[in-house]
C-alpha positions as CSV (number, residue, x, y, z in Angstrom):
1,M,94.0,186.8,1.6
2,H,91.5,188.0,4.0
3,L,89.2,185.1,3.3
4,M,92.1,182.6,3.9
5,T,92.9,184.2,7.2
6,N,89.3,183.8,8.3
7,S,89.3,180.2,7.3
8,I,92.4,179.4,9.3
9,R,90.8,181.1,12.4
10,L,87.6,179.1,12.0
11,A,89.6,175.9,11.8
12,I,91.6,176.6,14.9
13,L,88.5,177.5,16.8
14,A,86.8,174.2,15.7
15,C,89.8,172.2,16.8
16,A,89.8,173.9,20.1
17,A,86.1,173.2,20.6
18,V,86.6,169.5,19.9
19,S,89.5,169.3,22.3
20,L,87.6,171.0,25.0
21,A,84.6,168.7,24.5
22,A,86.8,165.6,24.6
23,C,88.5,166.8,27.8
24,G,85.1,167.5,29.3
25,K,83.8,164.0,28.4
26,E,86.9,162.3,29.9
27,E,86.7,164.3,33.1
28,G,83.0,163.4,33.3
29,E,83.6,159.7,32.9
30,Q,86.4,159.7,35.5
31,K,84.1,161.5,37.9
32,Q,81.3,159.0,37.2
33,G,83.7,156.1,37.7
34,A,84.9,157.5,41.0
35,E,81.3,157.8,42.2
36,R,80.2,154.2,41.1
37,P,79.0,152.3,44.2
38,P,80.7,149.1,45.4
39,T,79.3,145.9,44.0
40,Q,76.9,144.2,46.3
41,V,77.7,140.5,47.3
42,S,76.2,138.0,49.7
43,I,78.5,136.4,52.2
44,V,78.7,134.0,55.1
45,E,80.9,134.6,58.0
46,V,82.4,131.3,59.0
47,K,82.6,130.1,62.6
48,P,84.3,126.9,63.9
49,E,81.7,124.2,64.6
50,T,81.4,120.5,65.3
51,I,80.1,119.0,62.0
52,P,78.8,115.4,61.9
53,V,80.1,113.6,58.9
54,V,77.0,112.0,57.5
55,S,77.1,109.8,54.4
56,E,73.9,109.4,52.4
57,L,73.8,106.0,50.8
58,P,71.4,104.4,48.4
59,G,69.9,101.0,49.3
60,R,67.2,98.4,49.1
61,V,65.1,96.8,51.9
62,S,65.4,93.1,52.5
63,P,63.7,90.8,54.9
64,M,65.4,89.6,58.0
65,I,64.5,86.0,57.4
66,T,62.9,84.4,54.3
67,A,61.5,80.8,54.5
68,D,60.0,78.9,51.7
69,V,57.1,76.7,52.7
70,R,57.6,73.2,51.2
71,P,56.0,69.8,51.8
72,R,58.0,67.2,53.6
73,I,56.0,64.3,52.0
74,T,54.5,63.5,48.6
75,G,50.7,63.9,48.8
76,L,47.6,65.6,47.5
77,V,46.8,69.0,48.8
78,Q,43.3,69.0,50.4
79,K,43.0,72.5,51.9
80,R,44.7,75.9,52.2
81,V,44.1,77.4,55.6
82,F,46.0,80.7,55.6
83,E,44.9,84.2,54.3
84,Q,47.3,85.3,51.6
85,G,49.4,88.4,52.5
86,A,48.5,88.0,56.3
87,A,50.8,87.8,59.3
88,V,51.4,84.3,60.5
89,T,53.0,82.9,63.6
90,E,55.4,80.0,63.8
91,G,53.4,76.8,64.0
92,D,50.3,78.1,62.4
93,L,48.5,75.6,60.1
94,L,48.9,76.6,56.4
95,Y,48.0,73.6,54.2
96,V,46.4,70.1,54.8
97,I,47.5,67.2,52.7
98,D,45.3,64.1,52.3
99,A,46.1,62.0,55.5
100,A,44.3,58.8,54.5
101,P,47.3,57.0,53.0
102,F,49.6,58.1,55.9
103,Q,47.0,56.9,58.5
104,A,47.0,53.5,56.8
105,K,50.9,53.4,57.1
106,V,50.6,54.2,60.8
107,D,48.1,51.5,61.3
108,S,50.2,49.0,59.3
109,A,53.4,49.9,61.3
110,Q,51.4,49.6,64.5
111,A,50.2,46.0,63.5
112,T,53.8,45.1,62.6
113,L,54.9,46.3,65.9
114,D,52.3,44.4,67.8
115,A,53.3,41.2,65.9
116,A,57.0,41.8,66.8
117,L,56.1,42.3,70.3
118,A,54.2,39.1,70.4
119,A,57.1,37.2,68.8
120,Q,59.5,38.8,71.2
121,K,57.5,37.6,74.1
122,L,57.4,34.0,72.9
123,A,61.2,34.1,72.0
124,G,61.9,35.4,75.6
125,Q,59.9,32.6,77.2
126,K,61.6,30.0,75.0
127,A,65.1,31.4,75.8
128,D,64.3,31.2,79.6
129,R,63.1,27.7,79.3
130,Q,66.1,26.5,77.4
131,T,68.5,28.2,79.8
132,Q,66.9,26.4,82.7
133,L,66.9,23.0,80.9
134,R,70.6,23.5,80.1
135,Q,71.4,24.3,83.7
136,S,69.6,21.0,84.7
137,G,71.6,19.1,82.0
138,V,68.5,18.2,80.0
139,A,68.9,20.5,77.0
140,S,72.0,20.7,74.8
141,A,74.1,23.8,74.5
142,D,73.0,24.2,70.8
143,A,69.3,24.3,71.7
144,S,70.0,27.0,74.4
145,E,72.1,29.1,72.0
146,T,69.5,28.9,69.2
147,A,66.7,30.1,71.6
148,I,69.0,33.0,72.8
149,G,69.6,33.9,69.1
150,E,66.0,33.9,68.3
151,L,65.3,36.2,71.2
152,A,67.9,38.7,69.9
153,Q,66.4,38.6,66.4
154,S,62.9,39.3,67.9
155,N,64.4,42.2,69.9
156,A,65.8,43.6,66.6
157,D,62.4,43.1,64.9
158,V,60.7,45.1,67.6
159,A,63.2,47.9,67.4
160,R,62.7,48.1,63.6
161,A,59.0,48.0,64.0
162,Q,59.1,50.8,66.5
163,A,61.2,53.0,64.1
164,D,58.8,52.2,61.3
165,L,55.9,53.4,63.4
166,R,57.7,56.6,64.5
167,S,58.4,57.3,60.8
168,A,54.8,56.7,59.8
169,Q,53.6,58.9,62.6
170,L,55.9,61.7,61.4
171,E,54.7,61.4,57.9
172,L,51.1,61.6,59.2
173,Q,52.2,64.8,61.2
174,Y,53.6,66.3,58.0
175,T,50.2,66.2,56.3
176,Q,49.6,69.3,58.3
177,I,52.0,71.9,56.8
178,K,52.8,74.5,59.4
179,A,54.6,78.0,59.3
180,P,58.4,77.5,59.9
181,I,58.7,81.0,61.1
182,S,56.7,84.1,62.1
183,G,56.3,86.8,59.5
184,N,54.2,87.9,56.5
185,I,53.2,85.1,54.1
186,G,52.8,85.9,50.4
187,R,50.5,84.6,47.8
188,A,49.6,80.8,47.6
189,L,51.7,79.1,44.9
190,I,49.8,75.8,45.3
191,T,46.1,75.3,45.0
192,E,43.8,72.5,46.4
193,G,44.1,69.2,44.4
194,T,47.7,69.6,43.5
195,L,50.0,66.6,44.0
196,V,53.2,68.0,45.8
197,S,56.5,66.6,46.7
198,P,59.5,67.7,48.8
199,T,61.9,68.2,46.0
200,S,60.0,70.4,43.6
201,D,57.2,72.5,45.1
202,V,57.4,75.8,47.0
203,M,53.9,76.3,48.4
204,A,54.4,79.8,49.7
205,T,57.0,82.2,51.1
206,I,57.1,83.8,54.6
207,Q,59.2,86.9,55.2
208,Q,60.1,88.3,58.7
209,I,60.1,92.1,58.3
210,D,60.0,93.4,61.9
211,P,62.9,94.2,62.4
212,I,64.0,94.5,58.8
213,Y,67.3,94.9,56.9
214,A,68.4,97.6,54.5
215,D,71.4,97.0,52.4
216,F,73.4,100.0,51.2
217,T,76.5,100.6,48.9
218,Q,79.4,103.0,49.6
219,P,82.4,103.7,47.5
220,A,85.4,101.9,49.1
221,D,87.7,104.9,48.7
222,T,85.2,107.0,50.7
223,L,85.1,104.6,53.6
224,I,88.9,104.3,53.6
225,L,89.2,108.2,53.6
226,L,86.9,108.4,56.7
227,R,88.8,105.7,58.5
228,N,92.1,107.3,57.9
229,A,90.7,110.6,59.1
230,I,89.6,109.0,62.3
231,K,92.9,107.3,62.7
232,N,94.8,110.6,62.1
233,G,92.7,112.5,64.5
234,D,91.2,114.8,61.8
235,L,87.9,113.1,62.3
236,K,86.4,112.1,65.7
237,E,84.4,109.0,65.9
238,D,81.1,109.6,67.7
239,A,80.1,108.2,71.0
240,A,78.0,105.5,69.4
241,G,80.9,104.3,67.3
242,G,79.5,105.7,64.1
243,V,76.6,103.2,63.9
244,G,73.5,105.3,64.1
245,M,71.5,105.2,60.9
246,K,68.4,107.2,59.7
247,L,66.3,106.3,56.6
248,V,64.7,108.4,53.9
249,T,62.0,106.8,51.8
250,E,61.7,106.9,48.0
251,Q,59.2,109.7,48.4
252,G,61.7,111.7,50.4
253,R,60.0,111.3,53.7
254,P,62.1,110.6,56.9
255,Y,61.4,107.2,58.3
256,P,60.3,107.6,62.0
257,H,62.5,104.8,63.5
258,D,66.3,105.0,63.8
259,G,68.3,102.0,62.9
260,K,71.8,100.6,63.6
261,L,74.7,99.5,61.4
262,L,75.3,95.7,61.7
263,F,78.3,95.3,59.4
264,S,80.1,96.1,56.3
265,E,81.3,93.5,53.9
266,A,85.1,92.6,54.1
267,S,85.6,92.6,50.3
268,V,85.0,95.2,47.6
269,N,83.0,94.5,44.5
270,A,85.6,94.4,41.7
271,Q,83.2,95.7,39.0
272,T,81.8,98.7,41.0
273,G,84.4,99.5,43.6
274,Q,81.6,99.5,46.2
275,L,81.2,98.0,49.7
276,I,77.9,96.7,51.0
277,L,76.7,97.9,54.4
278,R,73.8,96.3,56.2
279,G,71.5,98.2,58.7
280,E,68.7,96.9,60.9
281,F,65.6,99.0,61.4
282,P,62.4,98.5,63.6
283,N,59.3,98.0,61.3
284,P,56.3,97.7,63.7
285,E,53.9,99.4,61.3
286,R,55.1,97.2,58.3
287,N,55.6,100.3,56.3
288,L,59.0,99.1,54.9
289,L,58.6,96.2,52.5
290,P,61.3,94.0,50.8
291,G,62.5,95.5,47.6
292,M,61.8,99.1,48.4
293,Y,64.4,101.8,47.5
294,V,65.6,103.9,50.4
295,R,68.4,106.2,51.3
296,S,70.3,106.0,54.5
297,K,71.9,108.8,56.5
298,L,74.8,107.2,58.3
299,Q,76.9,109.3,60.7
300,Q,80.4,108.0,60.5
301,G,82.1,110.6,62.8
302,A,82.3,114.3,63.6
303,L,84.8,117.1,62.6
304,E,85.6,119.4,65.6
305,G,86.4,123.1,65.1
306,A,85.7,122.7,61.4
307,F,84.5,125.3,58.9
308,A,81.8,124.8,56.2
309,V,80.6,126.9,53.3
310,P,77.6,126.5,51.0
311,E,78.4,124.3,47.9
312,Q,77.9,127.2,45.4
313,S,80.5,129.4,47.0
314,V,83.3,126.9,45.9
315,Q,84.9,127.8,42.6
316,R,87.7,126.2,40.7
317,D,90.6,127.6,38.8
318,T,91.8,126.5,35.4
319,A,93.7,123.7,36.9
320,G,90.6,122.4,38.8
321,K,91.8,123.6,42.3
322,P,89.1,124.7,44.7
323,Q,89.1,128.4,45.7
324,L,86.9,130.8,47.5
325,Y,86.2,134.5,47.1
326,I,86.9,136.3,50.4
327,V,85.9,139.8,51.5
328,N,89.0,141.1,53.5
329,A,89.0,143.6,56.3
330,E,89.4,146.5,53.8
331,G,86.2,145.4,52.1
332,K,88.1,144.2,49.0
333,V,87.9,140.9,47.3
334,E,90.6,138.3,47.5
335,I,90.8,134.8,46.0
336,R,92.0,132.1,48.4
337,E,92.9,128.5,47.4
338,V,91.4,125.9,49.9
339,A,91.4,122.2,50.6
340,L,88.0,120.5,50.8
341,G,86.7,117.5,52.7
342,W,83.3,116.2,52.5
343,I,79.9,117.6,51.5
344,V,77.6,117.7,54.6
345,N,74.0,118.8,54.3
346,G,74.7,120.9,51.2
347,R,77.9,122.4,52.6
348,W,81.6,121.8,51.7
349,V,83.8,121.1,54.7
350,V,86.9,123.2,54.3
351,I,90.0,121.4,55.8
352,K,92.5,124.1,55.0
353,G,92.5,127.8,54.0
354,L,89.9,129.4,56.2
355,A,90.1,131.2,59.6
356,A,87.4,132.2,62.1
357,N,85.3,135.1,60.9
358,D,86.4,135.0,57.3
359,K,83.7,136.4,55.0
360,V,83.1,134.0,52.1
361,I,81.2,135.3,49.0
362,V,78.3,133.0,48.2
363,E,76.4,135.1,45.6
364,G,77.9,137.9,43.4
365,F,81.4,136.6,42.9
366,Q,80.7,136.5,39.1
367,K,80.6,140.3,39.1
368,V,83.8,141.0,41.0
369,G,87.6,140.5,40.8
370,P,90.5,140.6,43.1
371,G,91.0,143.9,44.8
372,Q,87.6,145.3,44.0
373,D,85.6,147.1,46.6
374,V,82.4,145.4,47.5
375,K,79.4,145.8,49.8
376,A,78.8,142.6,51.8
377,E,75.4,141.6,53.1
378,P,74.5,138.3,54.8
379,W,73.5,135.5,52.6
380,I,70.0,134.0,53.1
381,N,69.7,130.3,52.5
382,P,66.7,129.9,50.2
383,V,66.0,126.4,51.4
384,A,65.8,127.6,55.0
385,A,63.8,130.6,53.9
386,D,61.3,128.3,52.1
387,A,61.0,126.0,55.1
388,S,60.3,128.8,57.6
389,P,56.6,129.3,58.7
390,K,54.6,131.6,56.5
391,K,51.7,133.8,57.6
392,E,48.5,132.7,55.8
393,G,46.7,135.5,54.0
């Protein structure tokens, strides 16, 4: 009986010890939770600003003018005069075709003209004499009319001979093939000794590349969105009418000369849904060559009093709607649904849902939820930080 009483007492003491330990652990966890510091997040404080709406479009460089060098006569090429790949000026001699047969044609046409002129002179004298005789009543009317007809025929023969001579002289001139435009000439496609003709042979190609064109594509729906925004007053067209253009080369380098937008096509490509826009750029150093891939930065307007946030700060809910994590005045997190416009220089333009001085979480939103206390610190753009000057060690 005594042993049983001791066992019961030990059991009661053990349960009490376990209960006290559990209570102590729970109180410790609660105390530790109460002392946990707020989660640290990086934020940007948005301010209203004027944001240029710049579209970055892919494109290809194309020459302003392209002219094929072709012969205008059939003949044998005697000589190539130009340097392949060099700049040429309109009227520069490029090729020489054997002129001997064409000089012979000129000589023959000149001889024919001389004969026609001689016949014309005789016919004129005869017509004058017959006219005088008829007036004196000596010659018949038929003889006079015949003489006048022969004079008219000789006049026509002279005109035809003169035309033949001009044609022969032109063909002789065409033995010297000259540059039809100024520009850069490519490789020679015809060598000396080749028989060429007007219908088949391209002898070289000249491209005018200063200034030079660049053709870009833009989705038609994007262009319509921009135009509607300007029409509704949400977007302000810039002073230049939205025509200023800048180029970035395939290597990512900015092109030093600004260009201008010439036009956009009036129709949309049915297969791609794209519009073609053409820009014109100075090219004095000949650094842009036809066929090069480039990207254009085209300012198509400006948003006044707009807010913009870094791309990575924009999240989406399960329905795909954009939202931002905001740190409110109490230092707590709230999730706010927003409406987005365009991406400009790595930032989303927020059309609706933000106010001045709102603090938008850029980094750390993965670790927090609505209503949670956070410690906010300014976000540092890593791109800007990398681009800042560094002290050499």
